[in-house]
Z-matrix of the N, CA and C atoms (Angstrom, degrees):
N
C 1 1.453
C 2 1.530 1 108.16
N 3 1.300 2 116.92 1 138.53
C 4 1.463 3 122.39 2 177.42
C 5 1.520 4 110.23 3 -77.56
N 6 1.314 5 115.84 4 152.91
C 7 1.457 6 121.55 5 -178.04
C 8 1.523 7 111.12 6 -56.78
N 9 1.317 8 116.95 7 -44.82
C 10 1.466 9 119.92 8 -179.03
C 11 1.527 10 111.15 9 -60.12
N 12 1.312 11 117.62 10 -43.81
C 13 1.465 12 121.17 11 178.77
C 14 1.522 13 110.87 12 -63.78
N 15 1.333 14 116.33 13 -42.11
C 16 1.459 15 120.97 14 178.50
C 17 1.524 16 110.28 15 -58.90
N 18 1.330 17 116.25 16 -47.03
C 19 1.467 18 120.94 17 -177.73
C 20 1.524 19 111.67 18 -66.37
N 21 1.311 20 116.79 19 -40.75
C 22 1.466 21 120.20 20 177.94
C 23 1.520 22 109.68 21 -62.73
N 24 1.337 23 117.05 22 -47.01
C 25 1.470 24 120.25 23 179.09
C 26 1.516 25 111.88 24 -61.87
N 27 1.316 26 116.20 25 -34.82
C 28 1.464 27 121.49 26 -176.69
C 29 1.526 28 113.48 27 -76.18
N 30 1.346 29 117.40 28 -36.32
C 31 1.463 30 119.77 29 -169.73
C 32 1.528 31 116.69 30 -122.84
N 33 1.305 32 118.77 31 -13.06
C 34 1.468 33 120.31 32 -173.00
C 35 1.523 34 113.71 33 -59.18
N 36 1.304 35 117.70 34 -31.53
C 37 1.466 36 121.23 35 -175.98
C 38 1.525 37 113.56 36 -87.74
N 39 1.330 38 118.02 37 -4.08
C 40 1.466 39 121.08 38 -176.31
C 41 1.531 40 110.37 39 -72.44
N 42 1.348 41 117.57 40 132.16
C 43 1.467 42 120.36 41 -177.10
C 44 1.527 43 114.05 42 -81.29
N 45 1.342 44 117.10 43 -11.65
C 46 1.467 45 121.34 44 178.09
C 47 1.526 46 108.22 45 -129.86
N 48 1.339 47 115.25 46 163.80
C 49 1.457 48 119.53 47 -178.44
C 50 1.522 49 111.73 48 -67.46
N 51 1.318 50 114.66 49 138.64
C 52 1.462 51 123.45 50 174.10
C 53 1.523 52 107.40 51 -126.06
N 54 1.317 53 115.90 52 143.67
C 55 1.463 54 121.60 53 172.80
C 56 1.519 55 106.46 54 -119.73
N 57 1.321 56 115.82 55 119.32
C 58 1.461 57 122.94 56 -173.97
C 59 1.525 58 108.31 57 -126.07
N 60 1.327 59 116.11 58 144.94
C 61 1.458 60 118.30 59 170.00
C 62 1.526 61 108.51 60 -116.56
N 63 1.311 62 114.32 61 141.53
C 64 1.452 63 122.63 62 174.08
C 65 1.517 64 106.39 63 -105.90
N 66 1.303 65 117.32 64 122.74
C 67 1.462 66 122.80 65 -178.80
C 68 1.521 67 108.79 66 -97.05
N 69 1.328 68 115.80 67 131.73
C 70 1.456 69 121.97 68 -175.58
C 71 1.522 70 111.02 69 -119.71
N 72 1.334 71 115.34 70 151.47
C 73 1.460 72 120.81 71 176.57
C 74 1.531 73 109.81 72 -90.90
N 75 1.334 74 116.36 73 -169.71
C 76 1.472 75 121.21 74 -179.24
C 77 1.519 76 113.50 75 -63.49
N 78 1.322 77 116.87 76 -22.29
C 79 1.459 78 122.16 77 -179.84
C 80 1.533 79 111.84 78 -97.18
N 81 1.320 80 116.43 79 10.33
C 82 1.469 81 123.31 80 -176.62
C 83 1.526 82 112.66 81 61.22
N 84 1.332 83 115.38 82 33.89
C 85 1.463 84 121.28 83 174.66
C 86 1.524 85 108.27 84 -96.05
N 87 1.317 86 115.98 85 145.05
C 88 1.454 87 121.35 86 179.43
C 89 1.521 88 109.69 87 -69.12
N 90 1.339 89 116.49 88 123.07
C 91 1.462 90 120.81 89 178.06
C 92 1.529 91 111.64 90 -118.27
N 93 1.315 92 116.82 91 -9.78
C 94 1.453 93 119.86 92 179.08
C 95 1.512 94 111.18 93 -170.53
N 96 1.312 95 114.23 94 153.53
C 97 1.465 96 121.27 95 176.82
C 98 1.515 97 106.87 96 -138.26
N 99 1.320 98 116.27 97 132.86
C 100 1.460 99 120.96 98 179.89
C 101 1.522 100 109.72 99 -132.34
N 102 1.320 101 115.77 100 129.61
C 103 1.459 102 120.11 101 170.17
C 104 1.518 103 105.90 102 -84.48
N 105 1.317 104 115.52 103 113.11
C 106 1.460 105 120.99 104 -175.36
C 107 1.523 106 111.56 105 -86.22
N 108 1.331 107 116.40 106 -27.88
C 109 1.456 108 118.81 107 -176.21
C 110 1.528 109 110.03 108 -161.89
N 111 1.318 110 114.63 109 142.34
C 112 1.470 111 122.09 110 171.45
C 113 1.517 112 105.35 111 -123.73
N 114 1.313 113 116.06 112 124.77
C 115 1.458 114 120.30 113 -173.97
C 116 1.513 115 113.61 114 -113.34
N 117 1.317 116 114.23 115 -135.92
C 118 1.461 117 122.27 116 178.96
C 119 1.521 118 107.82 117 -117.33
N 120 1.289 119 117.59 118 -167.83
C 121 1.464 120 121.95 119 -173.58
C 122 1.527 121 113.30 120 -58.97
N 123 1.344 122 117.99 121 -32.54
C 124 1.461 123 118.90 122 -174.10
C 125 1.527 124 114.89 123 -129.63
N 126 1.315 125 118.19 124 13.38
C 127 1.462 126 119.26 125 176.31
C 128 1.516 127 111.46 126 -164.87
N 129 1.317 128 113.65 127 155.44
C 130 1.458 129 121.63 128 172.14
C 131 1.517 130 107.60 129 -151.54
N 132 1.292 131 116.27 130 146.73
C 133 1.461 132 121.10 131 -178.59
C 134 1.522 133 109.78 132 -95.62
N 135 1.310 134 115.71 133 140.77
C 136 1.467 135 120.96 134 175.75
C 137 1.523 136 107.71 135 -143.03
N 138 1.311 137 115.13 136 146.36
C 139 1.458 138 120.61 137 -176.15
C 140 1.518 139 109.71 138 -124.16
N 141 1.321 140 115.54 139 133.46
C 142 1.467 141 121.53 140 -177.48
C 143 1.520 142 111.41 141 -55.74
N 144 1.307 143 117.83 142 -39.28
C 145 1.465 144 121.83 143 -179.60
C 146 1.528 145 110.90 144 -57.45
N 147 1.328 146 117.16 145 -42.71
C 148 1.465 147 120.81 146 -179.23
C 149 1.527 148 111.28 147 -68.11
N 150 1.320 149 116.78 148 -37.47
C 151 1.465 150 120.48 149 178.32
C 152 1.530 151 109.69 150 -65.42
N 153 1.331 152 116.95 151 -45.92
C 154 1.468 153 120.66 152 178.41
C 155 1.527 154 110.38 153 -60.33
N 156 1.321 155 117.12 154 -45.35
C 157 1.471 156 120.11 155 179.53
C 158 1.528 157 111.61 156 -60.00
N 159 1.337 158 117.51 157 -42.53
C 160 1.468 159 120.65 158 179.33
C 161 1.523 160 110.77 159 -65.18
N 162 1.319 161 117.31 160 -42.17
C 163 1.470 162 120.68 161 179.22
C 164 1.527 163 110.60 162 -62.62
N 165 1.314 164 116.75 163 -42.44
C 166 1.467 165 120.45 164 178.32
C 167 1.527 166 111.27 165 -65.86
N 168 1.324 167 116.75 166 -40.24
C 169 1.464 168 120.94 167 179.77
C 170 1.531 169 111.55 168 -58.69
N 171 1.330 170 115.96 169 -37.75
C 172 1.469 171 120.69 170 -178.72
C 173 1.529 172 112.57 171 -90.37
N 174 1.334 173 117.15 172 0.46
C 175 1.463 174 121.92 173 -176.45
C 176 1.529 175 110.45 174 55.46
N 177 1.322 176 115.51 175 42.31
C 178 1.461 177 121.50 176 -176.81
C 179 1.522 178 111.35 177 -74.77
N 180 1.296 179 115.44 178 139.76
C 181 1.474 180 121.82 179 173.32
C 182 1.514 181 109.46 180 -83.41
N 183 1.335 182 116.12 181 -32.53
C 184 1.465 183 121.74 182 177.86
C 185 1.521 184 108.34 183 -152.44
N 186 1.312 185 115.43 184 166.04
C 187 1.460 186 120.96 185 178.54
C 188 1.518 187 109.80 186 -135.25
N 189 1.306 188 114.06 187 155.85
C 190 1.461 189 121.76 188 171.48
C 191 1.519 190 105.97 189 -116.80
N 192 1.321 191 116.05 190 127.13
C 193 1.461 192 121.98 191 178.55
C 194 1.511 193 108.65 192 -92.86
N 195 1.336 194 116.39 193 131.20
C 196 1.460 195 121.01 194 -176.16
C 197 1.522 196 109.03 195 -130.46
N 198 1.323 197 115.67 196 130.01
C 199 1.464 198 120.94 197 175.97
C 200 1.523 199 107.31 198 -138.00
N 201 1.313 200 115.84 199 130.37
C 202 1.466 201 119.19 200 175.91
C 203 1.529 202 109.19 201 -91.21
N 204 1.304 203 115.90 202 158.92
C 205 1.460 204 122.54 203 174.01
C 206 1.532 205 107.46 204 -126.87
N 207 1.328 206 117.70 205 96.91
C 208 1.465 207 120.11 206 -179.63
C 209 1.532 208 113.24 207 -59.15
N 210 1.327 209 116.91 208 -21.28
C 211 1.468 210 121.34 209 178.44
C 212 1.522 211 111.49 210 -73.35
N 213 1.337 212 116.79 211 -6.01
C 214 1.468 213 124.27 212 -179.87
C 215 1.519 214 112.91 213 71.84
N 216 1.309 215 117.97 214 14.63
C 217 1.461 216 122.11 215 175.14
C 218 1.526 217 107.62 216 -81.64
N 219 1.320 218 116.50 217 113.39
C 220 1.466 219 120.48 218 -176.18
C 221 1.525 220 112.69 219 -81.01
N 222 1.314 221 117.13 220 -25.42
C 223 1.462 222 120.95 221 -177.68
C 224 1.529 223 110.29 222 -77.00
N 225 1.344 224 117.33 223 128.98
C 226 1.469 225 119.14 224 179.20
C 227 1.526 226 110.87 225 -68.44
N 228 1.321 227 114.60 226 145.31
C 229 1.460 228 119.80 227 177.26
C 230 1.522 229 109.41 228 -77.26
N 231 1.328 230 116.41 229 168.57
C 232 1.466 231 120.59 230 176.13
C 233 1.522 232 110.69 231 -61.28
N 234 1.338 233 116.81 232 -35.88
C 235 1.465 234 120.83 233 177.22
C 236 1.529 235 109.93 234 -65.93
N 237 1.333 236 117.70 235 -43.15
C 238 1.468 237 121.04 236 176.85
C 239 1.529 238 110.67 237 -55.84
N 240 1.315 239 115.79 238 -45.41
C 241 1.467 240 121.08 239 -178.43
C 242 1.532 241 110.21 240 -64.99
N 243 1.322 242 117.09 241 -44.18
C 244 1.470 243 120.84 242 -179.63
C 245 1.523 244 111.28 243 -64.07
N 246 1.328 245 117.38 244 -42.70
C 247 1.465 246 121.22 245 179.03
C 248 1.526 247 109.95 246 -63.31
N 249 1.315 248 116.63 247 -44.08
C 250 1.466 249 121.03 248 179.40
C 251 1.519 250 110.95 249 -61.05
N 252 1.311 251 117.20 250 -43.10
C 253 1.473 252 120.25 251 178.94
C 254 1.527 253 111.32 252 -64.68
N 255 1.328 254 116.82 253 -38.71
C 256 1.463 255 120.17 254 177.56
C 257 1.520 256 111.84 255 -64.02
N 258 1.335 257 116.48 256 -42.00
C 259 1.472 258 120.88 257 177.92
C 260 1.520 259 109.84 258 -66.15
N 261 1.320 260 116.52 259 -43.36
C 262 1.466 261 120.55 260 178.78
C 263 1.533 262 110.44 261 -58.47
N 264 1.314 263 117.01 262 -42.99
C 265 1.464 264 121.35 263 179.60
C 266 1.534 265 110.60 264 -63.28
N 267 1.343 266 116.33 265 -44.70
C 268 1.465 267 120.27 266 179.69
C 269 1.525 268 111.19 267 -63.67
N 270 1.313 269 117.31 268 -41.51
C 271 1.469 270 120.56 269 179.65
C 272 1.527 271 111.60 270 -68.69
N 273 1.327 272 116.92 271 -34.74
C 274 1.461 273 120.85 272 179.18
C 275 1.528 274 110.50 273 -63.74
N 276 1.316 275 116.14 274 -40.37
C 277 1.469 276 120.83 275 177.72
C 278 1.527 277 110.08 276 -61.36
N 279 1.334 278 117.50 277 -34.76
C 280 1.465 279 121.36 278 -178.24
C 281 1.527 280 112.65 279 -84.03
N 282 1.327 281 118.19 280 -5.47
C 283 1.462 282 121.42 281 -175.91
C 284 1.504 283 114.18 282 -69.22
N 285 1.323 284 114.88 283 174.66
C 286 1.456 285 121.66 284 179.32
C 287 1.532 286 110.10 285 -67.07
N 288 1.327 287 116.83 286 138.54
C 289 1.471 288 118.66 287 174.00
C 290 1.526 289 109.20 288 -70.70
N 291 1.300 290 115.64 289 135.78
C 292 1.468 291 119.25 290 -179.42
C 293 1.506 292 110.94 291 -125.05
């Protein structure tokens, strides 16, 4: 199953926003899934610290961030983009030194 299909099957029917992370191993296989936040019809709060903690708990090599929009708006909001960038920055700091 493709990631997009998995996410649609997992969240498309939810009446309120959910923020989920998919934790992946070195082979990009799913090793964990965490619902980080359940909100209301048009928003949900998520914190980079919680995402980092969940990724570390699962010993994830990488994560996929997933958020549904029950309003059917496919375009991410400016807040969605800012939150994603903040999480990306926090995860990058926790990454392997190269």
